[in-house]
MIDOVEX-822341 format. One line per field, with one value per residue (C-alpha): residue number from 1; residue in three letters; x negated, y, z negated. Coordinates in Angstrom, 3 decimals. Example, Ala and Ser with C-alpha at 12.3 -4.5 7.8 and 13.67 -1.06 7.14 Angstrom:
# MIDOVEX-822341
n c(1 2);
res c(ALA SER);
px c(-12.300 -13.670);
py c(-4.500 -1.060);
pz c(-7.800 -7.140);
# end
This chain:
# MIDOVEX-822341
n c(1 2 3 4 5 6 7 8 9 10 11 12 13 14 15 16 17 18 19 20 21 22 23 24 25 26 27 28 29 30 31 32 33 34 35 36 37 38 39 40 41 42 43 44 45 46 47 48 49 50 51 52 53 54 55 56 57 58 59 60 61 62 63 64 65 66 67 68 69 70 71 72 73 74 75 76 77 78 79 80 81 82 83 84 85 86 87 88 89 90 91 92 93 94 95 96 97 98 99 100 101 102 103 104 105 106 107 108 109 110 111 112 113 114 115 116 117 118 119 120 121 122 123 124 125 126 127 128 129 130 131 132 133 134 135 136 137 138 139 140 141 142 143 144 145 146 147 148 149 150 151 152 153 154 155 156 157 158 159 160 161 162 163 164 165 166 167 168 169 170 171 172 173 174 175 176 177 178 179 180 181 182 183 184 185 186 187 188 189 190 191 192 193 194 195 196 197 198 199 200 201 202 203 204 205 206 207 208 209 210 211 212 213 214 215 216 217 218 219 220 221 222 223 224 225 226 227 228 229 230 231 232 233 234 235 236 237 238 239 240 241 242 243 244 245 246 247 248 249 250 251 252 253 254 255 256 257 258 259 260 261 262 263 264 265 266 267 268 269 270 271 272 273 274 275);
res c(MET SER SER SER SER ALA HIS GLY GLN LYS ILE ALA PHE LEU GLY THR GLY LYS ILE GLY GLU ALA LEU LEU SER GLY LEU LEU ARG ALA GLY LYS ASP PRO ALA ASP VAL MET VAL THR ALA ARG ARG PRO GLU ARG ALA GLU GLU LEU VAL THR ARG TYR GLY VAL ALA VAL VAL THR ASN ALA GLU ALA ALA LYS LEU ALA ASP THR LEU ILE LEU ALA VAL LYS PRO GLN ASP MET GLY SER LEU LEU ASP GLU LEU ALA PRO HIS VAL SER PRO ASP ARG LEU VAL ILE SER ALA ALA ALA GLY ILE PRO THR ALA TRP PHE GLU ALA ARG LEU ALA ALA GLY THR PRO VAL VAL ARG VAL MET PRO ASN THR PRO VAL LEU VAL ASP GLU GLY MET SER VAL ILE SER GLY GLY SER HIS ALA GLU GLU LYS HIS LEU GLU ARG ALA GLU GLU ILE PHE ARG SER VAL GLY LYS ALA LEU ARG LEU PRO GLU SER GLN GLN ASP ALA ALA THR ALA LEU SER GLY SER GLY PRO ALA TYR PHE TYR PHE LEU VAL GLU ALA MET THR ASP ALA GLY ILE LEU LEU GLY LEU PRO ARG HIS VAL ALA HIS ASP LEU ILE VAL GLN SER ALA ILE GLY ALA SER ILE MET LEU ARG ASP SER GLY GLU HIS PRO VAL LYS LEU ARG GLU ALA VAL THR SER PRO ALA GLY THR THR ILE ALA ALA ILE ARG GLU LEU GLU ASN HIS GLY VAL ARG ALA ALA LEU LEU GLY ALA LEU GLU ALA ALA ARG ASP ARG SER ARG GLU LEU ALA SER GLY GLY LYS);
px c(15.297 17.662 20.115 18.090 15.020 13.217 13.066 15.696 16.077 15.000 12.335 11.099 7.877 8.045 4.436 1.698 -1.417 -3.769 -1.223 1.651 -0.434 -1.742 1.854 2.814 -0.052 0.429 4.104 3.365 0.664 3.209 5.399 7.635 8.713 7.303 10.627 12.239 9.734 9.661 7.432 7.469 4.432 3.890 1.174 1.710 -1.797 -1.114 2.171 0.369 -2.267 0.371 2.246 -0.968 -2.240 0.963 3.559 6.128 8.556 7.954 11.130 12.127 12.974 16.659 16.573 14.813 17.536 20.242 18.621 16.691 18.118 15.132 13.324 9.830 8.813 5.020 4.289 2.417 4.492 4.231 5.727 8.655 11.002 10.930 11.227 14.319 15.880 15.518 16.580 19.460 22.203 21.497 21.048 24.180 24.617 24.156 20.471 17.661 15.247 11.815 9.490 5.747 5.029 3.440 5.303 8.701 11.568 14.398 16.907 15.241 16.008 19.501 20.395 19.452 20.958 24.540 26.205 25.453 22.322 19.984 16.482 13.463 10.292 6.974 3.479 0.949 -2.791 -5.494 -6.509 -3.368 -5.862 -7.525 -4.337 -5.227 -2.972 -0.988 2.418 4.762 8.454 11.326 14.940 17.094 20.623 22.166 19.514 20.769 18.874 18.859 17.202 14.474 13.834 13.515 10.998 9.044 8.840 7.487 4.831 3.784 2.545 -0.402 -1.026 0.990 4.192 5.522 8.893 8.944 11.519 11.057 10.258 6.982 5.937 3.703 1.827 1.490 0.195 -2.512 -3.519 -3.152 -2.442 -5.599 -7.244 -9.518 -11.230 -12.274 -13.961 -15.731 -16.896 -18.221 -20.016 -21.549 -22.856 -24.156 -25.905 -27.692 -28.659 -30.070 -32.194 -33.385 -34.427 -36.496 -34.224 -33.660 -30.187 -28.928 -30.047 -28.379 -25.213 -25.064 -25.704 -22.954 -20.339 -20.654 -20.583 -17.393 -15.772 -16.697 -15.525 -12.219 -11.525 -12.332 -9.960 -7.237 -7.650 -8.902 -5.943 -8.397 -8.213 -10.919 -12.358 -12.943 -14.610 -16.810 -17.776 -18.851 -21.494 -22.490 -25.052 -26.372 -29.045 -29.073 -29.130 -25.359 -24.609 -27.352 -25.592 -22.134 -23.413 -24.551 -21.177 -19.428 -21.888 -21.082 -17.328 -16.666 -13.515 -12.122 -13.052 -11.062 -8.028 -8.228 -8.766 -5.724 -3.556 -4.700 -3.836 -0.390 0.256 -0.802 1.554 4.384 3.458 3.492 6.832 8.383 7.147 3.893 0.889);
py c(1.124 2.098 -0.324 -0.161 -1.543 -4.491 -6.106 -8.826 -8.850 -11.927 -11.078 -13.205 -12.648 -13.890 -13.819 -14.028 -13.011 -10.489 -7.668 -9.943 -11.661 -8.327 -7.120 -10.383 -10.305 -6.577 -7.070 -9.929 -7.882 -5.094 -7.461 -9.176 -12.630 -15.312 -17.142 -14.283 -14.420 -16.814 -17.109 -18.830 -20.486 -22.246 -24.584 -27.006 -26.332 -22.592 -23.223 -25.333 -22.621 -19.933 -22.125 -22.909 -19.334 -17.463 -19.928 -18.795 -20.997 -21.879 -21.904 -22.021 -18.809 -19.723 -20.402 -17.074 -15.247 -16.924 -16.693 -13.402 -9.917 -8.363 -9.822 -8.468 -9.254 -9.136 -11.104 -9.696 -7.504 -10.059 -12.745 -10.622 -11.542 -15.283 -14.672 -12.505 -15.101 -17.627 -15.295 -13.345 -15.999 -16.269 -12.616 -11.027 -7.214 -7.034 -7.967 -5.432 -6.090 -4.441 -4.545 -4.056 -4.576 -1.672 0.052 -1.683 0.786 0.066 0.214 -2.875 -4.842 -3.372 -4.521 -8.103 -8.319 -8.277 -4.873 -2.627 -4.476 -1.964 -1.897 -0.041 0.342 0.551 1.252 0.137 0.300 -2.197 -0.609 -2.287 -5.144 -3.152 -1.491 1.832 1.595 4.346 3.139 5.290 4.425 5.236 4.161 2.946 4.143 1.863 2.286 4.085 5.761 2.535 0.673 3.299 3.270 -0.510 -0.354 2.379 0.334 -2.682 -0.768 1.405 -1.783 -1.641 2.103 5.147 5.335 8.306 8.721 10.228 10.449 7.576 10.087 10.753 7.104 7.166 10.184 8.501 5.347 7.442 9.132 6.563 3.264 3.501 5.983 3.603 2.627 6.234 6.405 3.088 4.414 7.568 5.575 3.343 6.388 8.067 4.845 4.779 8.409 7.489 4.769 7.286 9.560 6.765 5.203 1.451 0.418 -0.653 2.639 4.707 2.626 3.079 6.835 7.330 5.050 6.609 10.091 9.126 7.766 10.870 13.229 11.354 11.513 15.240 15.778 13.822 15.187 18.765 20.152 22.238 22.706 20.682 23.909 25.238 22.005 22.014 25.654 24.789 22.472 24.874 27.401 30.247 29.133 25.716 22.122 21.615 24.556 23.372 20.005 21.597 23.709 20.553 18.876 21.910 22.096 18.493 19.086 16.663 18.523 18.529 14.852 13.970 15.889 14.038 10.677 11.036 12.151 9.059 6.814 8.409 8.018 4.366 3.769 5.227 2.949 -0.118 0.907 1.156 -2.285 -1.280 -3.604);
pz c(-19.781 -16.967 -15.419 -12.201 -13.942 -12.372 -15.827 -16.076 -12.305 -10.405 -7.853 -4.955 -3.042 0.521 1.630 -0.976 0.870 -0.713 -1.005 -2.036 -4.699 -5.986 -6.431 -8.101 -10.604 -11.294 -12.030 -14.425 -16.202 -16.567 -18.593 -16.055 -17.244 -14.893 -15.269 -13.337 -10.482 -7.543 -4.506 -1.154 0.398 3.710 2.474 -0.452 -1.802 -1.858 -3.692 -6.291 -6.728 -7.400 -9.890 -11.766 -11.774 -12.581 -13.844 -11.269 -9.356 -5.716 -3.611 0.042 1.896 1.838 -1.917 -2.509 -0.606 -2.648 -6.097 -6.218 -6.794 -5.027 -2.030 -1.340 2.223 2.380 5.542 8.529 10.869 13.670 11.388 10.222 13.084 12.415 8.657 9.135 11.443 8.638 5.825 7.324 6.999 3.252 2.195 0.765 0.744 -3.043 -2.649 -2.362 0.490 0.188 3.185 2.736 6.436 8.261 11.038 10.886 10.267 7.842 10.734 12.218 9.047 8.666 12.206 11.301 7.810 6.560 6.870 3.911 2.709 1.015 2.497 1.124 3.180 1.348 2.681 0.036 0.564 -0.363 -3.711 -5.125 -5.519 -8.338 -9.681 -8.025 -5.011 -3.326 -2.186 -0.113 -0.535 1.830 1.529 4.394 5.067 2.405 -0.308 -3.421 -6.248 -8.275 -5.406 -4.989 -8.743 -8.698 -5.843 -7.638 -10.827 -8.953 -7.025 -9.979 -11.631 -9.175 -8.889 -7.903 -5.878 -3.952 -2.261 1.229 4.012 6.429 9.180 7.324 6.975 10.054 8.686 5.292 6.980 8.655 5.395 2.614 4.360 6.458 4.077 2.155 5.422 6.054 2.653 3.250 6.624 4.964 2.245 4.922 6.825 3.663 2.626 5.989 5.401 1.993 3.612 6.224 3.359 1.836 -0.776 -1.141 0.105 -3.329 -4.883 -2.150 -2.545 -6.317 -6.093 -3.530 -5.094 -8.546 -7.010 -5.162 -8.338 -10.318 -7.584 -7.256 -10.987 -11.023 -8.104 -9.880 -13.398 -13.039 -11.129 -9.101 -5.330 -3.522 -2.093 -5.607 -6.698 -3.605 -4.166 -7.722 -6.230 -3.453 -4.691 -2.492 0.001 -1.679 -0.526 -0.413 1.894 4.248 4.478 4.845 7.742 9.548 8.961 10.436 13.365 14.215 14.045 11.195 10.090 13.641 14.028 10.897 12.159 15.464 13.783 11.535 14.453 16.363 13.419 13.116 16.852 16.740 13.805 15.910 18.824 16.591 15.066 18.529 19.505 21.162 21.232);
# end
């Protein structure tokens, strides 16, 4: 195990909503000692719930900053300013600060923390809740290899992690951060189509979901280009090519390109303080 490993390091989660709790439980399942993990919680009943469920310590934000080697900030972007105001006086530059808040650049944190504090920005998506997340990791100007490795180890406990330059975070947000919603939208539309074709809703749902799971695993494990996999299903003058023609006639490919550009542009607006 490398010296940058998260094992043996004390980690604090500041913000334990759905994403924060998913990271916490994933890290513990991966073998992290609960004695080395602490959380903060606004409500006493939430604190009690986390202690009972995970056996971790509940601390104040100031205590977390003083005691933990790694601080994982998983509050909503609009709550990050007040959290940083409270944390900043207590965070020394030998701490690692990991932000899981969408749209906030590392420079924003660096300007509010002690000079030289390493900051890593991470964009996870909601499948971290089922250990199949995609997390995109970018280091700030003071983050070293050991800090990026530590962030990767934490987020790989709930799926995959990929390093990208921070300049590509908005594009990654459009693709993977928002990505699950596009698939849900597609499944919703296909389910309606199944009902139109005469199938009960639950049957249409099951057919589509299992097809999506199978197709995803083939994409992941076969190493084949998606075009090749699609062509393997598309026989001459068959049903699939008839459907593909309709998708092309309705500009579905162009609509996806436009949708992802819009998501990227909105991520940029949010990062620059837009509402």
